[in-house]
C-alpha positions as CSV (number, residue, x, y, z in Angstrom):
1,M,0.2,-0.1,-0.2
2,R,1.4,3.3,-0.6
3,T,1.8,6.1,1.5
4,S,-0.6,8.3,-0.1
5,D,-3.2,5.7,0.6
6,I,-2.4,5.0,3.9
7,V,-2.3,8.9,4.5
8,L,-6.1,9.4,2.7
9,A,-7.4,6.3,5.0
10,T,-6.3,7.9,7.9
11,A,-7.6,11.4,7.0
12,A,-10.9,9.6,6.0
13,C,-11.2,7.5,9.6
14,V,-10.4,11.2,11.7
15,V,-13.2,12.6,9.6
16,I,-15.9,9.7,10.0
17,I,-15.0,9.8,13.6
18,A,-15.4,13.3,14.3
19,G,-18.6,12.9,12.5
20,M,-20.1,10.4,14.7
21,K,-18.8,12.4,18.1
22,A,-20.8,15.6,16.2
23,A,-23.8,13.2,15.8
24,T,-24.0,11.6,18.9
25,V,-27.6,13.1,19.7
26,I,-28.7,10.9,16.7
27,L,-26.5,8.2,16.2
28,V,-26.7,6.9,20.2
29,P,-30.6,6.4,19.6
30,F,-30.2,4.6,16.3
31,L,-27.1,2.2,17.7
32,L,-29.4,1.5,20.7
33,S,-32.3,1.0,18.5
34,A,-30.1,-1.4,16.0
35,F,-28.8,-3.3,19.1
36,I,-32.4,-4.1,20.3
37,A,-33.9,-4.9,17.3
38,I,-31.2,-7.7,16.6
39,I,-32.3,-9.2,19.7
40,S,-36.0,-9.3,18.9
41,A,-35.4,-10.4,15.6
42,P,-35.3,-14.0,16.2
43,P,-38.5,-14.4,18.0
44,M,-39.8,-12.7,15.0
45,F,-38.8,-14.9,12.5
46,W,-39.8,-17.8,14.4
47,L,-43.4,-16.4,14.7
48,Q,-43.3,-16.1,11.3
49,Q,-42.1,-19.2,10.5
50,K,-45.0,-20.6,12.5
51,G,-47.2,-18.8,10.2
52,V,-47.7,-15.4,12.3
53,P,-48.3,-12.8,9.8
54,S,-45.2,-10.4,9.6
55,I,-47.2,-7.1,11.1
56,L,-48.6,-9.2,13.9
57,A,-45.3,-10.7,14.5
58,V,-43.6,-7.6,14.8
59,S,-46.4,-6.2,16.8
60,I,-46.0,-9.1,19.1
61,V,-42.2,-8.6,19.8
62,V,-42.5,-5.1,20.0
63,L,-45.1,-5.3,22.6
64,I,-43.3,-7.6,24.8
65,T,-40.2,-5.4,24.3
66,L,-41.9,-2.4,25.6
67,G,-43.6,-4.4,28.1
68,M,-40.1,-5.4,29.6
69,G,-38.8,-1.6,29.3
70,V,-41.5,-0.3,31.0
71,L,-41.4,-2.8,33.9
72,L,-37.6,-2.2,34.2
73,G,-38.0,1.3,34.2
74,T,-40.5,1.1,36.5
75,L,-38.5,-1.1,38.9
76,V,-35.1,0.9,38.7
77,G,-35.6,4.5,37.8
78,Q,-36.6,5.3,41.3
79,S,-33.8,3.3,42.6
80,I,-31.4,5.3,40.1
81,N,-33.0,8.5,41.5
82,D,-32.5,7.7,45.0
83,F,-28.8,6.3,44.7
84,S,-28.0,9.6,42.8
85,Q,-29.1,11.7,45.5
86,D,-27.5,9.4,48.4
87,L,-24.0,9.5,46.4
88,P,-22.5,12.6,48.3
89,V,-23.2,10.7,51.6
90,Y,-21.7,7.1,50.4
91,Q,-18.8,9.3,49.0
92,A,-18.5,10.8,52.5
93,K,-18.4,8.0,54.3
94,I,-16.0,6.3,52.1
95,K,-13.8,9.1,52.3
96,A,-13.8,8.8,56.0
97,Q,-13.2,5.5,56.3
98,T,-10.1,5.4,54.1
99,A,-8.9,8.3,56.1
100,A,-9.4,6.1,59.2
101,L,-7.6,3.4,57.6
102,L,-4.5,5.6,56.4
103,T,-4.1,7.0,59.8
104,Y,-3.9,3.5,61.4
105,A,-1.1,2.7,58.7
106,S,0.6,5.5,59.6
107,R,0.5,4.2,63.4
108,L,2.2,1.3,61.9
109,G,5.1,3.1,60.8
110,I,3.6,3.4,56.7
111,D,4.4,6.9,55.2
112,T,1.2,7.2,53.4
113,Q,1.9,10.8,52.6
114,S,4.7,9.9,50.2
115,L,2.7,7.3,48.4
116,A,-0.2,9.7,47.9
117,I,-2.6,6.9,48.2
118,T,-5.8,9.4,48.0
119,E,-4.7,11.2,45.1
120,I,-3.8,8.0,42.9
121,F,-7.0,6.1,44.2
122,D,-10.3,7.7,44.8
123,P,-12.7,5.1,46.1
124,G,-15.8,7.4,45.6
125,A,-15.0,8.0,42.1
126,A,-15.8,4.5,41.4
127,M,-19.4,5.0,42.7
128,K,-19.5,8.5,41.1
129,L,-18.9,6.6,37.7
130,A,-21.6,4.1,38.0
131,A,-24.1,6.8,38.7
132,T,-22.9,8.3,35.7
133,V,-23.5,5.3,33.6
134,L,-26.6,4.7,34.8
135,N,-28.0,8.2,34.3
136,G,-26.5,8.5,31.2
137,L,-28.5,5.0,30.0
138,G,-31.5,6.6,31.7
139,N,-31.3,10.2,29.6
140,V,-30.8,8.2,26.3
141,L,-34.1,6.1,27.2
142,T,-36.2,9.3,27.3
143,N,-36.1,9.2,23.3
144,G,-37.7,6.3,24.0
145,F,-40.5,6.9,21.3
146,L,-37.6,7.2,19.0
147,I,-36.1,4.3,19.7
148,L,-39.3,2.4,19.4
149,M,-40.2,3.4,16.3
150,T,-36.6,2.5,15.2
151,V,-36.7,-0.7,15.8
152,I,-40.4,-1.5,14.6
153,F,-38.8,-0.2,11.1
154,I,-35.7,-2.0,11.3
155,L,-37.9,-4.9,12.2
156,L,-40.1,-4.6,9.1
157,E,-37.4,-4.0,7.1
158,A,-35.6,-7.2,8.2
159,A,-37.0,-9.8,6.6
160,S,-37.2,-8.3,3.0
161,F,-33.7,-6.9,3.3
162,P,-32.0,-10.2,1.9
163,A,-34.4,-9.9,-1.3
164,K,-33.3,-6.1,-1.8
165,L,-29.9,-6.9,-1.7
166,Q,-30.2,-9.7,-4.3
167,A,-32.1,-7.5,-6.5
168,I,-29.4,-4.6,-6.2
169,K,-26.7,-7.2,-6.8
170,G,-26.1,-8.4,-10.3
171,A,-24.4,-12.1,-9.5
172,P,-25.7,-11.9,-5.8
173,D,-24.9,-15.6,-4.5
174,A,-21.6,-15.2,-3.1
175,S,-22.0,-11.5,-1.9
176,L,-25.6,-12.7,-0.6
177,T,-23.9,-15.7,1.4
178,R,-21.0,-13.6,3.1
179,W,-23.8,-11.0,4.2
180,E,-26.0,-13.4,5.6
181,N,-22.9,-15.3,7.4
182,F,-22.0,-12.0,9.0
183,L,-25.5,-11.2,10.1
184,N,-26.0,-14.5,11.7
185,H,-22.6,-14.2,13.9
186,V,-23.9,-10.6,14.8
187,K,-27.1,-12.1,15.7
188,Q,-25.4,-15.2,17.4
189,Y,-23.1,-13.1,19.3
190,M,-25.8,-10.6,20.4
191,V,-28.3,-13.0,21.5
192,I,-26.2,-15.5,23.7
193,K,-24.2,-12.4,25.3
194,T,-27.7,-11.1,26.4
195,W,-29.2,-14.3,27.8
196,V,-25.6,-14.3,29.5
197,S,-25.8,-11.1,31.0
198,L,-29.3,-11.3,31.7
199,A,-28.8,-14.3,34.0
200,T,-25.5,-12.3,35.5
201,G,-28.0,-9.7,36.3
202,V,-30.5,-11.5,38.0
203,I,-28.2,-13.9,39.9
204,I,-26.3,-10.4,41.4
205,S,-29.3,-8.7,42.1
206,A,-30.5,-11.9,44.3
207,W,-27.4,-12.1,45.8
208,V,-27.0,-8.2,46.6
209,A,-30.9,-9.0,48.3
210,I,-29.8,-11.6,50.0
211,L,-26.9,-9.5,51.9
212,G,-29.4,-6.8,52.6
213,I,-27.4,-4.8,50.7
214,D,-29.3,-1.6,49.2
215,Y,-30.7,-1.0,45.5
216,P,-30.4,-4.7,44.8
217,L,-31.9,-4.3,41.0
218,L,-29.7,-1.1,40.5
219,W,-26.3,-3.6,41.0
220,G,-28.2,-6.2,38.9
221,L,-28.8,-4.1,36.3
222,L,-25.1,-2.7,36.1
223,A,-24.1,-6.2,36.4
224,F,-26.3,-6.7,33.2
225,A,-25.2,-3.8,31.2
226,L,-21.6,-4.2,31.9
227,N,-21.1,-7.8,31.4
228,Y,-21.3,-6.8,27.6
229,V,-17.5,-5.6,28.4
230,P,-15.7,-8.8,29.1
231,N,-12.7,-9.0,31.4
232,I,-12.9,-5.5,33.0
233,G,-16.6,-5.1,32.6
234,S,-17.4,-7.5,35.8
235,I,-14.8,-5.4,37.8
236,I,-16.2,-2.2,37.0
237,A,-19.8,-3.3,38.1
238,A,-18.6,-5.1,41.1
239,V,-16.5,-2.1,42.8
240,P,-19.1,0.5,43.5
241,A,-21.6,-2.4,45.0
242,V,-18.7,-3.6,47.1
243,L,-17.8,-0.1,48.5
244,L,-21.5,0.6,49.4
245,A,-21.7,-3.1,51.1
246,L,-18.3,-2.0,53.1
247,V,-20.3,1.5,54.1
248,Q,-23.7,-0.2,54.9
249,V,-23.0,-3.6,56.3
250,G,-19.4,-4.1,57.0
251,A,-16.4,-5.9,55.6
252,I,-17.7,-9.6,56.2
253,K,-20.4,-8.9,53.9
254,A,-18.4,-6.5,51.3
255,L,-16.2,-9.5,51.1
256,L,-19.1,-12.3,50.6
257,L,-20.8,-10.0,47.9
258,A,-17.1,-9.7,46.1
259,G,-16.9,-13.5,46.2
260,G,-20.3,-13.7,44.5
261,Y,-19.1,-11.3,41.6
262,V,-16.1,-13.2,41.1
263,A,-17.7,-16.8,41.3
264,V,-20.7,-15.8,38.8
265,N,-18.5,-14.0,36.5
266,L,-15.9,-17.0,36.5
267,I,-18.6,-19.1,36.0
268,M,-20.6,-17.3,33.2
269,G,-17.4,-16.3,31.4
270,N,-15.3,-19.2,31.6
271,A,-17.7,-21.8,31.4
272,I,-21.1,-21.0,30.1
273,E,-20.6,-18.6,27.5
274,P,-17.8,-19.9,25.8
275,R,-19.7,-23.1,25.4
276,F,-22.4,-21.6,23.5
277,M,-20.5,-18.5,21.9
278,G,-17.6,-20.3,20.3
279,K,-14.0,-19.1,20.4
280,G,-13.9,-17.3,17.2
281,L,-15.9,-14.1,18.6
282,G,-13.9,-13.2,21.1
283,L,-11.4,-10.1,21.4
284,S,-8.1,-9.5,23.1
285,T,-8.0,-7.6,26.3
286,L,-6.0,-4.9,25.1
287,V,-8.9,-4.2,22.2
288,V,-11.4,-4.5,25.0
289,F,-9.9,-1.7,27.1
290,L,-9.1,0.3,23.8
291,S,-12.6,0.1,22.7
292,L,-14.2,1.0,25.9
293,L,-12.1,4.1,26.1
294,F,-12.7,4.9,22.4
295,W,-16.3,4.3,22.2
296,G,-16.8,6.0,25.6
297,W,-15.2,8.9,24.7
298,V,-17.1,9.2,21.0
299,L,-20.8,8.1,22.3
300,G,-20.4,8.7,26.1
301,P,-21.6,6.3,28.6
302,V,-24.2,4.5,26.3
303,G,-20.9,3.9,24.1
304,M,-19.1,2.2,26.9
305,L,-21.6,-0.2,27.0
306,L,-22.1,-1.0,23.1
307,S,-18.1,-0.8,22.8
308,V,-17.7,-4.6,22.7
309,P,-20.6,-5.6,20.7
310,L,-19.6,-2.8,18.4
311,T,-16.0,-3.7,18.0
312,I,-17.2,-7.4,17.5
313,T,-19.6,-6.3,14.5
314,A,-16.6,-4.7,13.2
315,K,-14.3,-7.8,13.5
316,I,-16.8,-10.3,12.0
317,A,-17.1,-7.7,9.2
318,L,-13.2,-7.6,8.7
319,D,-13.0,-11.7,9.1
320,S,-15.7,-12.0,6.3
321,R,-13.3,-10.7,3.5
322,E,-10.1,-12.4,2.6
323,D,-8.0,-9.0,2.2
324,T,-9.2,-7.7,5.9
325,R,-8.9,-10.9,7.4
326,W,-5.6,-10.1,8.9
327,L,-6.9,-7.3,11.3
328,A,-9.8,-9.3,12.7
329,V,-6.7,-11.7,13.6
330,L,-5.1,-8.6,15.2
331,L,-8.1,-8.0,17.2
332,G,-8.8,-11.4,18.3
333,P,-7.4,-13.3,21.6
334,E,-4.4,-15.4,21.4
335,R,-6.5,-18.8,21.8
336,A,-8.4,-18.0,18.4
337,L,-4.7,-18.7,17.0
338,H,-4.5,-21.9,18.2
339,A,-8.2,-22.6,17.1
340,R,-7.0,-21.4,13.6
341,A,-3.6,-23.4,13.6
342,V,-6.0,-26.5,14.7
343,A,-8.4,-26.2,12.0
344,A,-6.0,-25.3,9.0
345,P,-4.8,-28.9,8.9
346,E,-8.0,-30.3,9.1
347,E,-9.3,-28.4,6.1
348,Q,-6.3,-29.3,4.0
């Protein structure tokens, strides 16, 4: 590739990213709508296969999705408001406990001032980050009517899109097969990840309620949302809940809560999810972290939640073409290289 081509491609990427950041108000609801539509498409297609008319199938799926959204908003909305109002109190308590711990360490002869622990690590910032993410998600959901209408139109167009693509292409067989494989992989990832995230959120919410910690539905929602971010999402979700448990119910139950987070995410992330997901839909830890920063900067809190699904979609698209497959390999985890190495001799 020539230097001029590289410069041109880089300039095009910069322009696209700047346009995405400028169009966040429109782009975020659309991406959220596409995310919901991809998850809702399998039950709609199942109803259509059973002989249900397309309009009725879309109506049933949309009504169920709307009902779940209203129920979730009713149950969690008040908890988000209460938590946001009580956040300064929790932050003050955490800072007081941190100061007491540093004082005790100083008595033991540890020079805490030179370590500058309070400047490097601020426990209250973790709870503030959780509140920012939840409030950002709530602000996006205020555009509920726009999101709902977009989901309806996407679902109505989903069934006829392959036929339109076939009509556009002159020799569509190979392109159509590649496109269907791409959509099937994206749909597979979204559906499986959503079910695993939902199970994670329900279990965490139940465990928080059993331990008697405030806002169990809130922490379940945060665990559900951040489970879309592998490796580091579970840590981000656990830190504010554990800090709240430390302030509210003491160190023992906080350790039990942390142990519950670790157990749930080990089981879901290392046993259940890989069994259904497959090894080809993963990302390296570095790519996960960088995508979290990048999409969070471009799209805000919702971009952080959708960072991995968006990057996985890009990876699947790159993997579907021979000339860009090397980029998909760079984005993937190391275990995917072993899977390719094992599969290559078998194909020969």
